[in-house]
N, C-alpha and C positions, 0 to 999 in steps of 0.2 A: 160914666154913664151920662146921658144927656137928659136932664130933667130940671125943672124950675119949681121952687117953692113959691106958690102964688100967695098964700096967706097962712097965718098962724093965729090961733085963737085959744085963749085960756078958758076952760070950761069951769062950771061952778064947783066941781069936785077936785079941782087942782090939776086935772089932766090937760093935755094940750091936743088940739086938733090942727092938723096940717092939711092943706090941699096942694097936691103936686101935679103939675102938668108933665106928662111923660109921653114921648112919641110911641106910637103903637108898636114899633119894632122892639122896644125895650120894656114895655109894660109887663110882659110875662116874666122877664128876668127879675125885675124889682119885686114882683109878687112872690116868686120862688125864694128870694133872699129874705124878705120879711117873714115869710112863712117859717123859715128855718129858725127864726128867733122867737118862737112861740111864747106868748105871754109878755114879751117886751112891748108889743103894740098890737093894735087891731086895725085892719085896713079893709077897705072895700072900694070897688070901682063905682064911680057915680054913674048910674045908668042914664041920667039925663044929660050928662056931659061926656063927650068922647075924650079919652086920654086923661081923665082927671081921677086921681087916686086920693082918697080921703084916709088919713091915718090918725088914729087916736092913741095917745101915749100916756099911760098912768104916770103919776108923779115920781114913783120909784125908779123908772127907767128913762126919764127924759134925757139925762146926760149921755147915757149909753146909746140911745137911738140918735141923738144929735151927732155923736161921733160916727155912727154907722152911716148916716146920711151924708156927712161931710166926706167920708171915705168914698162912698159910692159916687158922689158928684165929681170926684177927681179921678175915678178909676176908669180906664179905657179897657173894658173887657175884650174888645176886639184885638187889641195889642197882645193881651195875655193868650188868646186863642192862637194868634199868629206865632208867638214865641213857642208855644207847645208844639205846633205843627213843624216848626223849624227844628226843634230838638228831636222829635220822633222821626 
């Protein structure tokens, strides 16, 4: 997936806040994926900034969400879709 982590901030309660820039075409996919890991993080679209996703991650899940973001940044879901079409 094509996104950039713009910044990372540690909050007073030990949780982390990330701001990600995500192209419009992929924003909904990232949202669906994060939603499926309910409780690992909380996310919202920044209404004042197009294509900016704000993610807050509690201390207990920071390593897991970092792994997920690393995986997503290297995953080409379009290739997965093409392989599925070729198989079927």
